[in-house]
Structures are given as C-alpha cells and as structure tokens.
N, C-alpha and C positions, 0 to 999 in steps of 0.2 A: 840749355836741357832745367831741369826743375833740381833742386834743391829743398827738401823738407828739414825741415825744425828736428823732426826727432826719425831713426829708421827704431823698429822694434826687431829683432829675430827670436821664433817661436809665440805659438800660441797654446802656449800648452794653461796651465791653473798662472802660473807668473803672468806672464805674457797676455794672457787679456786682462791681468788686472791692471797691469800699468798701461794697457791701451785704453782699459775703461776711466782712468785717471786725468790720465793724457786729453783725451777730448774732453774731461769735464774741464780741464785747467787754458780751453782753447788749443790747446797745442799742434796744429799742422802734420800726422805723421802715416806712417806704413807700417803693415806687421807682415813679417814674409814668414810663411811655415810651408815648414821641408816637406809635411805631409797631405795627399793628396784629398785628406775631408777631416772638417774637426776630430779637435777630443782629445789633442797631445799625446804621450804618450801611455795615456790611459787602454787609445785602441787595442794598442799592441799587449797589453796582458792579456795571461790564461783565461781560456772561456770558464773554468772551473771558479776562479776566485768571484765570488756573489759580491751584495753590495754586506751582508754579511758579512765577511771574512775580508774586507778592506778597515785598514785602521784610524780610520775617518778622512772624510775630504770636507777641507773648509769651507765655508761659506763664500760667494766670487760677490764683488760690491754691488748693492742693490740686487738680490738672486744668492736665496738662501739653497744651501748641498742636497744632491736627491738624500731621502731618508735611508735607511736602512732596507732590505731585505731580502730574499732571494734569489731577483733577477743579475745577471750576469755585470758586473763593472763596464768591460767594455763598453755594453751597449747603455747603458742607462747612461755614464759621465760623457762620452762625446755627444750626445741625445745634449744632452742639458748647455754643455761648451754651446755645440751649435745651434740651442737654438737663445744664448745669452749674445751671439756674436749678430745673430739676428734684430734681437730685442734692439740692443742697442748701437748697432749700426755701423760694427769696427768694421777699420777698413784693412782687415788679414787681405792678403795674395796667397794664394798657393796654388800649384806643389810650388816652393821655388826652393830648391837646399843650394844656401852661401857658402861660396868657395872661399871664400877670402874676404877681408877688412881690411884698405888698408890706407895710411895717413895722406891727404894731397893738399896742401895749404893749414887753411882754416878747418877743412872741409876731413872726414870720412868718407872715404869712399867703398861699399859695400856692392860684392859680384859675385853673381850665379851666371853663372856659360857664360850667353853673350852680352848678356841683361846687364844695369850699373842705377845703382840708386848713391847720389851723392846731398849727404844730413849732415848738419851742426850737431848731431847727440846719437849717440846710438841706447840701445836697451838691449843687454846679449837676456837672453830668454831660453837658453836651452835645453835647460838641468841637466841629466848625466842617462838620459834609459839608451840613446844612443853610439854609449860611449860603454859599453858595457869589458869589465875588466877578468881578465884569466892570468894565472900567477904562471911565469913559466918551471917548468919542472924538467927534470930529465927523466928521457925516455918517450916523452909529450908523443912525437911522428911514429913508434916502435906501437901504441893500441890500436889491436886489433877491431873493438870493440868502439862502441858509438862515445864520444863526446860535444857537449852542449851543455853551453849555458842559459843560465835561468830566463835569462831573456828571451826564449827561444823553445820557455817549456811549451810541451803540446798534452800537456792530463797527463795523469797518473797511469789511465788504463794502457797510453801505447807503454807501460814500462811494466804487464806483465809479465813474469812469469821470468824475468832478468833480474839479476844484482845491480842493486842498485848505487855506487859512490858518491852521497854529496858530501859535496865537499863546501866551508864557508862556515859564520859564527849571526851570519844574521839572522833577521827576523826572516826571512826571505827561508833559507836553509831548516830554515823551525816547520814553518807552515808545510814546505812542498814535500817533507817528512811525514808531517801531518797526512797529507793522500797519498802519499807514496809507502811509505809503507806497511798499507792500509789494503794492498794487495801483490806486490812481493816482496822480497829480501833485502834489504837496507842496510846497509853501514854510516857514518857519521865523522868525517875528518874537520877537525878544524885545528889554528894557528895557533893559536890561544886556548885557555878555558872560557870556557863560554860562561859571562855574568848571568847570571837569576835574578828576576829581580821582584822582593818579597814583601813588594809594601804596591800599595796602588802609584800608580803613576800621575800625578794631585797635579797643578798646575805650576809647584813649587817646585817641583821637580822641575819641570818640562820648565820652565824659564835657567834654569842654573845648569840643561843643559846644552842650551841655545846660547847660556856665555860662554860653556868653555868653545864651544866651535866658533862664534863670534873673537875671540883674546885668539885663535889661530890664523884666522882669516885678515887680522888688522896687522900681526905681525909678521904676514905675505907664506904663509908656511898654507903645503894643499891643504883643505878643510880638509874634516872630517864627516862621517856622516853624522848626520843627531840623533839617530838609534843607538850609536856605538858606543854613546854615553852613558843610554838611560837603563841596559841590560834587557834580557830579553823576559818575555813571561809566556807562559802555554794558557791557551785558547780551550773551550772546551771542548769543543771539535778535534782536539787535537790529543785527550789525554788516553783516545783506544791505542793511538800509535808509542803511547808512553807507557802502557802498560805494555805494548810485543817488541819494549828494548829498546826504539828508537833513536831516544835523546841520550843511551849510552856512550857518547863520545870519546870517539879516540884522537890522537894525537899525528900529526898532519908525518903523512909518510916520505922515504927518500928519494924514490925512486918509480916511472914508472913502469912497469911494464906489456909484455905485447898482452898477454892475459889478466895483469891486472895493476897491483900496486907492492910494494915490498917499500916495509920499515927499514929505520938503522939497524937493529937489534936481526935484521935478517927476517923477522916474522912476514911473510908472505898471503896476502886475499885476494880471488881472483874475483872478476867482479867480467861485469858486461855491460854497464853506463860510466861513466866521469858527469854526475849536474854538478859544474861550476856555478855555482850558487856565493859567488865573490865581489857582486858589487859592482860599484863601476864607478867612472872617472867622468868631471865638469868639462864638458860637449864643447871644445874651446880650443878647438886647432883652429881651426877657419878666422880667429884673434892675434895670431902667431904677430904676421906683420908688424904688429902692434910695438912687440917687447910688453905687455903687459905683467908678467911674471918676473915676480923678487927674483933675488940670490937663489931665495928655503926653497923654491919649486912653485909657487904659492901665486896667487894674481892681491898685493893689495888691497885692501878696500877701508876707504873709511863707509863709514856706511854702505850704500848701496853704490859709490863713488872709485872706481879703478883711482889706487893714489900715482899711477905712470901717467896714466892720460886723464883728466878730468869732466873730459869730454864724453866717457863713456859710464853706462852704472853696468853692475850684474846684479839679474835676478835671477832666480831659482840655484845661488850657489853659494854654498858654505850652510850657514844661519838660518838661512831662505832658501832650502830643498827640500824643505815640507809645504802641505797645505796650506798651514795656517800663515807659515814665514810666507811664502811666496806670493799672499796677499800682502804685507806688512807691505813685506821688500817691494810691489808696486807702487803704494800707494809712494815710500821714498823716492824711490827713483822717478819717480814724475814731476813729482816736486822740484828735486835737484836737476834733473831737465828746466824747468820752467824758468826757475830760478838762474840757469846760468846762460837764457838767452834773454832774461831782463839784461841781465848784468855781460850783453852779446849786443844789447841795442844802447846801453851807456857806454858800451865803448872798455870795461873795466876787467873785462874778461882774461884765466888767466890762459 
C-alpha cells in the first residue's frame, strides 16, 4: 500500500498554500477535500456577499487575489481557487470527507468511508466553516419560529416582514444586521458589550491581535478568533442600518419561549426568527483519536506543529484562521514537514 510523505486535509486557502509549498519542496503528497468543487468555505457564503463586502482576501503563493467589485464572493474566489489548483497541478482529491485519523506505528492513517491513506506526516487545514457554534439556552426547543446559524444565511429578503433577533458580537452579526435591518425590524443581543474600533486597523494592530491568539495556542488554550481581539467597525454600507437603530445592542436574554425571548428582569420581546451569528469552532473532531488536546481544551502548537504529536501540522487554526495567516502557516507547515522527513531519512526524528 502506498505511503505518502504528507496528507493535507482541506483545500481552502490554507490547504492550497500548503500544497503549493510542499510541491515546491518536492514532498510527495495528496490533498483531501470534502467539497465536491474547488472553493473551500467561500463557495458556501451567502449570495449577497460581494467582493466589496469581504474583509480582504490575501494572495496565494504566486497568484494575486481577485480585486474588489460587485461580483459575488462565492463565485469569484472559488473560480480563483479552481484556476490555482489547475495552474499548479495540485494533487487534490474530492469529494473526500475524512472520518478520522489514527496512529499506526510510525505512520498516520487517514480514513474516509472505505478508503484509507497512510502517511508519514499530516497537515490539517479544515478551518472552521463546517463547525458552526450555537450556544444552548433554556427553551430553545420550544421556539415556534425559525432558528438558523449565520452559515445558513439565505439573504435579507428571506426575512422581510418577520421580526429578526440577531445573536452575536462579531463582524458577521454587524454585517448581517446591516442588510436585514433594511427590510424588516431587528433586535441585536450580545453576551458582552461590543467593542467598537475608533482607529484604523493598521499592520501594527494586526500583529498585536495575532500575537494574542498565538499566545493562547502556545499554552494549549482553545483559540480565540483574530477578529475577536480587533474590535468592530461599521462600513459605509452599514450606516443606513445604524440610522435605523440596528446597532442598539441589548444584553443576552435568559431564556427562549415559543414566541420570543425573555430577559431576567421579566422583559419579553416577540420574534419570528433567531439568527445565531455566534461563530465557529475549529473543525478538528476527526483528529480526536490522536489525543492532541491539552488539559486546557485546545491543541497546543509550536508554530504550526502539534506539540502532542510532531507528525501533525495545523494551519487555519488559531492565529492562522485568516487568509493572510493561512498563507504564512502553509509555508511554515510545509517547511516543518520537509525538515521532519529529512530527519526521518537521517534516523533522527522523534
């Protein structure tokens, strides 16, 4: 049975960057992607998200990112990814949804249904999109309206005439409120008061934010998103929603009732839709058998290398869960893989 030098799981920005760098270093590998087509998570973004709306897409190695414009991001970026895979002849197999990764002596075994890949190293690039997070609140099951996560957002028009409660204090909540508030009545609740950024987000601020997330993963803590430490800002297209009071935030409710939500002081608000813009968690359940998590609940990393198992690299995790970070992590992971393989040849790998 063929043994690969590396298997990459995921063909989003981080996975493609890693594959490019592995190919440049001459590392024999395969990329397993759960999607039926190129595009990573971008192909699943809502139709109203244009290239003008995205917070930025970083270049891939040897390929500049698409520019801004009115075209839908869920078409432009997947087309770019597809062209990149073809231009660099990246070894992507799809659709392959990985069930689990186990250890077998010196090798790692990747399984998907009845298929198996054995490899000396692994690069996990699965990101977060397939692991949306919805917190539990009392009474959720009794709600007679519609509940959905932001990952399933169908566009503002779907909510016209219905009162929509948006839950979450991140950039997605702000952006979705900016659309929905123009077609119907909205409420906004967050667990903590939102922190609004009053200054420009310059490179120095970006580096400081990434450093905070890097410190968490070095300690083995669950990673916080980079956005969570940068603060929020309104774009010009959200000013009209601001004028309508969409960003007058309320604290979290205590429980959900059949026709709305109730706060601890007894206040009740009727709502027809609860939109959970409550973020994502790293999609790493398939790595469970490797026991990579620390006692703090996160996967401790040294750079991109899992401290608990140096055969494993994680990209698109923690500080690299952004397009710029994913590119840098892809290069670092490929170099770490190459060095480990060299040590294996020398007989010095731990």
